[in-house]
C-alpha positions in Angstrom: -19.8 -51.8 46.2 -23.1 -50.2 45.9 -21.8 -46.7 47.0 -18.8 -47.2 44.2 -21.0 -47.7 41.4 -23.1 -44.8 42.5 -20.2 -42.5 42.6 -19.4 -43.7 38.8 -23.2 -42.7 38.0 -22.3 -39.3 39.4 -19.4 -39.1 37.2 -20.9 -40.4 34.4 -24.0 -38.0 34.4 -21.3 -34.9 35.4 -19.5 -35.6 32.3 -22.4 -35.7 30.1 -23.8 -32.5 31.1 -20.4 -30.9 30.9 -20.6 -32.7 27.3 -24.0 -31.5 26.5 -23.2 -27.8 27.5 -20.1 -27.4 25.5 -21.7 -29.1 22.3 -24.8 -26.6 23.1 -22.0 -23.7 23.6 -20.2 -24.5 20.2 -23.5 -24.5 18.4 -24.6 -21.2 19.6 -21.1 -19.5 19.0 -21.4 -21.7 15.5 -24.6 -20.7 14.9 -23.9 -16.4 16.0 -21.3 -16.8 12.9 -21.8 -15.0 9.2 -23.6 -18.3 7.3 -20.8 -18.1 5.0 -18.0 -17.9 8.2 -19.6 -20.8 9.6 -19.7 -22.5 5.7 -16.4 -22.6 5.2 -15.0 -23.4 9.0 -17.6 -26.5 8.3 -16.0 -27.4 5.2 -12.3 -26.9 6.2 -12.7 -29.1 8.9 -13.9 -31.7 6.7 -11.1 -31.7 4.2 -8.5 -31.0 6.9 -7.0 -34.3 6.8 -6.2 -34.0 3.1 -5.5 -30.4 3.6 -2.8 -31.5 6.2 -1.3 -33.7 3.8 -1.5 -31.2 1.1 0.5 -28.7 3.2 3.3 -31.4 4.3 4.0 -32.1 0.9 4.5 -28.4 0.1 6.5 -27.5 2.7 9.0 -30.3 1.7 9.0 -28.5 -2.0 9.0 -25.1 -0.9 12.1 -23.0 1.0 10.0 -19.8 1.3 6.6 -19.3 3.8 3.7 -20.5 1.9 -0.1 -19.3 2.0 -2.3 -21.5 1.0 -6.2 -20.4 0.3 -9.4 -22.6 0.8 -12.4 -20.9 -0.9 -15.8 -22.0 0.0 -17.0 -24.8 -2.2 -13.7 -24.4 -4.5 -15.0 -21.0 -5.8 -13.0 -19.0 -8.4 -11.8 -15.9 -7.1 -13.1 -13.4 -10.1 -14.4 -10.5 -8.4 -13.2 -7.2 -7.4 -16.0 -6.3 -5.6 -17.3 -9.7 -3.6 -15.4 -11.5 -1.2 -15.0 -15.1 -1.8 -15.6 -16.9 1.8 -12.1 -18.5 2.4 -9.8 -20.2 5.1 -6.0 -19.1 5.2 -3.2 -20.9 5.8 0.3 -19.7 6.1 2.6 -22.1 6.6 6.4 -23.1 6.0 7.5 -20.6 8.1 8.8 -20.1 12.0 6.0 -21.6 14.4 5.0 -18.3 15.9 3.7 -16.8 12.3 1.8 -19.9 11.3 -2.0 -19.3 11.0 -5.3 -20.9 9.8 -8.1 -18.4 10.1 -11.2 -17.4 8.1 -11.5 -14.6 6.2 -12.5 -14.0 2.3 -10.3 -13.1 -1.0 -11.3 -10.9 -3.7 -9.1 -9.5 -6.9 -7.9 -5.9 -6.1 -6.4 -3.5 -8.5 -7.0 -1.9 -11.9 -5.4 -2.7 -15.1 -3.0 -5.1 -13.2 -6.4 -7.0 -12.8 -7.3 -7.2 -16.1 -3.6 -8.3 -17.6 -3.8 -12.3 -17.5 -4.5 -14.7 -15.5 -2.3 -13.9 -12.3 -4.5 -11.5 -10.5 -3.2 -9.2 -7.5 -5.7 -10.2 -4.5 -7.0 -8.5 -1.4 -7.3 -10.9 2.1 -9.9 -9.7 4.4 -9.7 -11.6 7.7 -13.0 -11.7 10.0 -10.7 -10.8 13.1 -7.5 -8.8 12.9 -4.4 -11.4 12.0 -0.7 -10.7 11.8 0.9 -12.3 8.6 4.2 -13.4 9.1 5.7 -11.0 11.4 5.3 -8.2 9.0 5.1 -4.7 10.2 6.5 -5.5 13.8 4.0 -8.1 14.3 0.9 -5.6 14.0 -2.7 -7.2 13.4 -5.2 -6.3 10.8 -7.9 -7.4 8.7 -7.0 -6.7 5.4 -3.7 -7.6 3.5 -2.6 -7.5 -0.3 -1.2 -10.4 -2.3 1.0 -8.5 -5.5 1.6 -10.9 -8.6 5.4 -10.7 -9.5 4.9 -10.4 -12.8 8.0 -11.9 -15.6 10.1 -9.5 -13.7 9.7 -10.6 -10.3 10.9 -7.6 -8.1 9.4 -4.0 -9.3 7.0 -3.8 -6.3 9.2 -5.4 -3.8 12.4 -3.1 -5.0 10.5 -0.2 -4.5 9.1 -0.8 -0.9 12.3 -1.9 0.3 13.9 1.6 -1.2 11.5 3.4 0.2 11.7 1.9 3.9 15.3 3.1 3.8 14.7 6.6 2.1 11.5 7.1 4.7 13.6 6.4 7.7 10.5 4.8 9.7 9.2 8.4 9.6 6.7 7.8 7.2 4.3 5.0 6.4 5.2 2.4 3.8 4.0 -1.0 3.4 6.3 -3.9 4.6 6.6 -7.0 2.5 7.8 -10.6 1.4 8.0 -13.2 -0.8 5.7 -15.9 -0.5 4.3 -19.2 -2.3 0.9 -18.8 -3.3 -1.9 -21.7 -3.4 -5.5 -21.0 -4.1 -7.7 -24.2 -3.6 -4.4 -26.4 -4.6 -3.4 -24.8 -7.3 0.0 -23.4 -7.3 -0.2 -19.4 -8.5 3.7 -19.0 -7.7 5.6 -16.4 -6.3 3.7 -13.4 -4.7 4.6 -10.2 -3.1 2.7 -10.2 0.7 1.8 -6.8 1.8 0.0 -4.6 3.3 -3.2 -2.5 2.3 -2.7 0.8 2.1 -5.6 2.2 4.6 -6.6 4.3 7.3 -5.7 2.3 10.0 -3.8 2.9 13.4 0.4 2.2 12.5 -0.7 2.4 9.2 -2.1 5.6 7.4 -3.2 6.7 11.1 -5.9 9.7 10.9 -9.0 10.0 12.6 -12.0 8.9 11.2 -15.2 9.9 12.2 -17.7 7.6 14.0 -20.9 7.5 12.9 -23.2 10.5 12.8 -20.3 12.6 13.1 -20.2 15.1 10.5 -17.6 17.9 11.6 -14.5 18.7 9.4 -11.9 18.7 11.7 -11.0 15.2 11.1 -8.4 12.9 9.0 -8.3 12.2 5.6 -6.7 9.6 3.3 -6.5 10.7 -0.4 -5.0 9.1 -3.4 -4.6 10.8 -7.0 -6.7 8.2 -8.5 -8.1 8.7 -12.0 -8.8 5.1 -12.2 -11.6 5.0 -9.3 -14.8 4.1 -11.0 -17.2 5.6 -8.1 -16.3 3.5 -5.4 -15.0 6.0 -3.6 -16.0 9.5 -2.7 -13.9 11.9 -4.7 -13.6 15.0 -6.3 -11.5 16.9 -9.0 -8.4 19.7 -8.3 -8.3 21.9 -11.5 -6.1 22.6 -14.4 -3.3 25.2 -13.4 -1.8 27.9 -15.7 1.1 26.9 -18.1 4.6 26.5 -16.5 7.9 25.7 -17.4 9.2 22.8 -15.5 13.1 22.1 -14.8 13.8 20.3 -18.1 12.5 23.4 -20.3 9.0 22.1 -21.2 5.9 24.6 -20.8 2.4 23.2 -20.3 -0.5 23.7 -18.2 -0.6 21.4 -15.0 -4.0 19.1 -16.1 -6.7 18.6 -13.5 -6.5 15.3 -11.4 -9.4 13.0 -9.5 -8.7 12.4 -6.0 -10.2 9.3 -3.8 -11.2 9.5 -0.5 -9.6 6.5 1.2 -10.7 7.0 4.5 -14.2 7.7 5.9 -16.4 10.4 5.7 -20.0 10.8 6.8 -21.0 13.6 4.9 -21.2 16.0 1.7 -19.9 18.9 3.7 -16.9 17.3 5.0 -16.3 16.1 0.9 -16.9 19.5 0.1 -14.2 20.7 3.0 -11.1 18.2 1.9 -11.8 19.6 -1.7 -11.6 23.1 -0.9 -8.4 22.4 1.0 -6.8 21.1 -1.4 -7.3 23.4 -4.6 -6.1 25.7 -1.8 -2.9 24.3 -1.3 -2.5 23.5 -4.7 -2.5 27.2 -5.8 -0.5 28.0 -3.0 2.3 25.9 -4.5 1.5 26.7 -8.1 2.0 30.5 -6.9 5.3 29.9 -5.1 6.6 27.8 -7.9 5.3 30.0 -11.0 5.4 33.5 -9.5 7.4 33.2 -6.6 4.8 34.4 -4.5 3.8 33.6 -1.0 0.3 32.5 -0.3 -1.6 31.0 2.7 -4.7 29.5 4.0 -7.3 31.9 5.4 -9.5 30.9 8.4 -12.0 29.5 5.6 -9.2 27.7 4.2 -9.2 29.5 0.9 -5.5 30.6 -0.8 -4.8 34.5 -0.2 -1.8 36.3 -0.1 0.9 36.1 2.9 2.7 39.5 1.8 4.2 40.3 4.8 3.4 37.2 6.8 5.9 35.0 5.3 9.5 36.4 3.5 9.7 33.7 0.7 7.4 31.6 -1.0 9.3 28.3 0.4 8.1 29.5 4.1 4.5 29.5 2.7 4.8 26.2 1.3 6.1 24.8 4.0 3.5 25.8 6.2 1.1 23.6 4.7 3.2 20.9 3.3 5.3 18.8 4.6 8.0 18.9 2.5 10.4 16.4 3.8 7.6 13.5 3.1 7.2 15.1 -0.5 11.4 15.3 -1.3 11.4 11.6 0.0 8.7 10.6 -3.0 11.0 12.7 -5.5 13.5 10.3 -4.7 12.0 7.9 -4.6 9.9 8.1 -8.0 13.0 9.3 -9.7 14.7 6.2 -8.6 12.2 4.1 -9.9 10.6 5.7 -13.0 6.9 5.0 -12.3 5.4 5.4 -15.7 2.0 6.3 -13.7 3.6 8.6 -11.2 0.9 11.2 -11.6 -2.2 9.3 -12.8 -2.7 7.1 -9.8 -1.5 5.2 -6.5 -0.1 8.5 -5.1 -1.3 9.0 -1.9 -1.0 11.7 0.7 -2.9 12.6 4.3 -3.6 15.5 6.1 -5.7 15.3 9.9 -7.2 18.2 11.9 -8.1 16.5 14.9 -6.6 17.6 18.0 -4.5 13.8 18.1 -3.1 14.9 14.7 0.3 13.2 13.5 -0.3 14.8 9.9 -1.1 18.4 10.6 0.4 19.4 7.0 -0.3 18.0 4.0 1.9 14.6 3.8 3.0 12.2 0.8 3.3 8.4 1.6 2.3 5.1 1.1 4.3 4.3 -2.1 2.3 1.7 -4.4 1.8 0.2 -7.5 5.6 0.6 -8.7 5.3 -2.1 -11.2 5.4 0.2 -14.6 8.7 1.6 -13.9 12.5 0.7 -14.5 11.9 1.2 -18.3 13.0 4.5 -19.3 17.0 5.5 -20.2 18.5 5.6 -16.4 21.4 7.4 -17.3 19.8 10.6 -18.8 17.0 13.4 -17.8 14.6 13.7 -14.7 11.7 12.0 -14.8 8.8 12.3 -11.9 10.3 15.9 -11.6 9.5 16.8 -14.9 6.5 16.9 -17.5 5.7 13.2 -19.0 5.8 12.1 -22.6 2.0 12.2 -23.4 1.0 8.7 -24.9 -2.0 8.1 -26.2 -3.7 11.3 -25.4 -2.8 10.8 -21.4 -0.6 13.3 -19.3 0.6 11.3 -16.5 3.1 14.2 -15.0 2.6 14.8 -11.3 1.9 18.6 -11.1 3.5 18.2 -7.0 6.6 17.1 -8.4 6.9 19.4 -11.5 5.9 22.6 -9.3 8.0 21.8 -6.2 11.4 21.2 -7.9 10.9 24.4 -9.8 11.5 26.2 -6.4 15.3 26.3 -5.1 14.8 26.0 -1.5 12.5 22.5 -2.1 15.8 21.3 -4.6 17.8 21.9 -1.5 15.9 20.1 0.6 16.0 17.2 -2.1 20.2 17.6 -2.5 20.2 17.6 1.2 18.7 14.5 1.8 20.6 12.2 -1.1 23.6 13.5 0.3 22.7 11.7 3.6 21.8 8.7 1.4 24.4 8.5 -0.4 26.9 9.0 2.6 25.3 5.9 4.9 25.5 3.9 1.2 21.8 2.6 2.1 20.7 2.6 -1.4 22.9 0.6 -2.9 23.2 -1.9 0.2 19.6 -2.3 -0.6 19.3 -3.1 -4.2 22.0 -5.7 -3.2 20.2 -7.5 -0.5 17.0 -7.3 -2.7 18.6 -9.3 -5.4 20.3 -11.6 -3.1 16.7 -12.6 -1.8 15.5 -12.7 -5.5 18.8 -15.2 -6.2 17.3 -17.4 -3.1 13.8 -18.0 -4.7 15.3 -19.8 -7.6 14.5 -23.1 -6.2 11.1 -21.8 -5.3 10.7 -20.5 -9.0 10.6 -23.5 -10.3 9.8 -23.2 -14.0 9.6 -19.6 -13.9 13.1 -19.3 -12.8 14.0 -17.4 -16.0 12.1 -14.5 -14.1 15.5 -14.0 -12.2 17.5 -12.7 -15.3 14.7 -9.9 -15.7 15.2 -9.3 -12.0 18.8 -8.6 -12.4 18.5 -6.1 -14.9 16.3 -4.2 -12.5 18.7 -4.5 -10.1 21.2 -3.1 -12.2 18.8 -0.4 -13.6 18.2 1.2 -10.2 22.4 1.1 -9.6 22.7 3.0 -13.0 19.8 5.5 -11.7 21.7 6.0 -8.3 24.6 6.9 -10.2 23.3 9.5 -12.6 21.0 10.6 -9.9 24.3 11.7 -7.9 26.0 13.0 -11.0 22.7 15.5 -10.6 22.4 16.2 -6.7 26.1 15.9 -5.4 
């Protein structure tokens, strides 16, 4: 009997030692976390019974995936610079996609962030996470929630069209509709999509490590006349007057380019500015003068007489023309009003492992300002834009490239392939069916479906008109 009591005591002592060790380990791990992350997790655990009940109630009401964001102390999300600590729940989805993870949330965007109470948001997790199986299940820290507006479908339609046009060769955000909740308040239907960023599997360029100042790195660039200095940037200068394919004669306006990947020195910034100005000069010479130019060893634009037989060969040496043709087709389909003013991305990489040895156009973004012109007449992205309120939003890359017979041939060839496959019409039909399936989740916002239907009809009419031109 005495021996049995001793065994029990030994087991009890062992259990207590294990419990104390576990408590010490958990306390130490929590102490190592940033204060805000630790605080939001403590708060979440306290609120978890109530949150679980709310998630269960929401799941009974909604058919599509839901994202429920709980901020530290219920803070409002108002800043475009500072992340509010938060816990992010993803639920009402297949079990393998369910997620509860700490991170932060802030407002994102420019004009879209200033309009109304419905804001676009950027989520940044503490650790890389996949969301709802997007992008073949790849995990990233940064994700974006775009508002669906009164017409529900503009960004979603654009992303889906781009994925088919790009055929997996160039990066484009994946996306899915979700019901969004912030601190218990329903914000309606949002589009969950990816952050356009330098990252493996997204825009995969080589970024320099701390202290690396060499120029043979990768660059992600955006025409970004809205940038307020958050990113290093530069201007590519005005070009002389040129006549577009519609007969309008105008000079090519100067544009601001933001560098959206890491750089470590002013020399790297000066290098990419010189490169971009030289490539744009080569394109201008080809389009306006039918003159071949090339880059010398110092990345200056110099004559290529005797090196290239045609101007098309010259620009093909420095630009990925297939990627530019893809973007022309997409922008002509959606008739994006902001086509030359912002959210126009490109990449180039000078490292040995580069997958962008030429200037490559990719990552379409912010297509919510489209679908408003007459879809049954006139080129749009390919020509100078109507100047409104003093702004010329023309895209010089498109205007110049479309003047070149050989490039227009690349566009037509790509278009023929798309028409033969029927993939554009099929994409419009699929997207519109997905919108119709949102009816029950939209609730009082079900009126948005009528506006979404108009955009679907718009794109189908635009396909028909472009086919009459490119066939």
